[in-house]
N, C-alpha and C positions, 0 to 999 in steps of 0.2 A: 504494499500499499505505499502511495507516495505521502510526502509530508505535506501538512496544511501551508498556504502560502498566506502570510499575514499582511503583505504589502499590496496596496492596489492604487492604481492611478484613477481619481475621480475627475471626470470631465463635466463641466457645467454645460448643461444643453441650451442656455440662454446666451453666453458670451463665448463658450469654448474653452476657458480657462481650464488647466488641467494641473494637478497637484498629487503627488505621492502622499498616501495616509497609511497610517497603520490600523489595521481592522481591530475592533475589539472581539475578544473570544468568549466572552461571557454573555454579551447580549446583541441584538441588533440595533444598528444605528438608523433611527428612523429619520432624522432630520440632520442636514449639513447646510451650513452658510456658505456660499461661494466667497473665497477670500478676495476675489477681483470685483465681482458686480453685486455681492451682498444677496443675490437670490437665495431663497431658502428652498433647498432641494427636498423633496419627499419621494418614497419609492413609487415607481409606477404600479398600476394595478395588477396585483398577481406576485409582486415582488415583496421580499420580506424587509429590505432594507435599502439605503442609498447606494450601497457598494454593488447588490445586485442589480441595480438599474443603472447606475452610471460609471462603475468601476471596470477596470481593466479584469479584475478577478473577482469571483463571486465570493460572499461571506464565507467564513469558516464553517459554520453549520452545513451550509449547501455543498461546499466542498467535501466535507466527510459524508454526506448522505450519498453523493454522486460516486465517491470512493468506495462505499459499501455495495451499491448497485453494480459497480463494474468487477468488484470482487466477487459477488455471487454469481455474475454471469461467466466470468473465467473458471470459477470452481463448479460450474454446472449446478449450483443450488437452486432449487425451485422452492416456492412455497407450497406447503401442503393444501389441498383443498379443504381440509378441516381445520385450517387456522384462521379462516375468515368466519366471522359470526354470520350465522344464517337465521332466517326468521321461520319459526315453525308454524 
């Protein structure tokens, strides 16, 4: 499994300014103020944080989820049909 990358370049969609930032590992960063134009960035719909929406790398929790999925695919691990809850 590859290591989680903690650096990401955030690019402001309003002015195009880009800055390398360190991503938090214990929480999603929902807001980010562009240091250039002062726009307050928020995640796009469906994204958990500003790094997933505007960063060069997805946030650490998403990187970990993807690594687990890739690991399962490589190992050929499949979910049991009995692991999902079913309505009776």
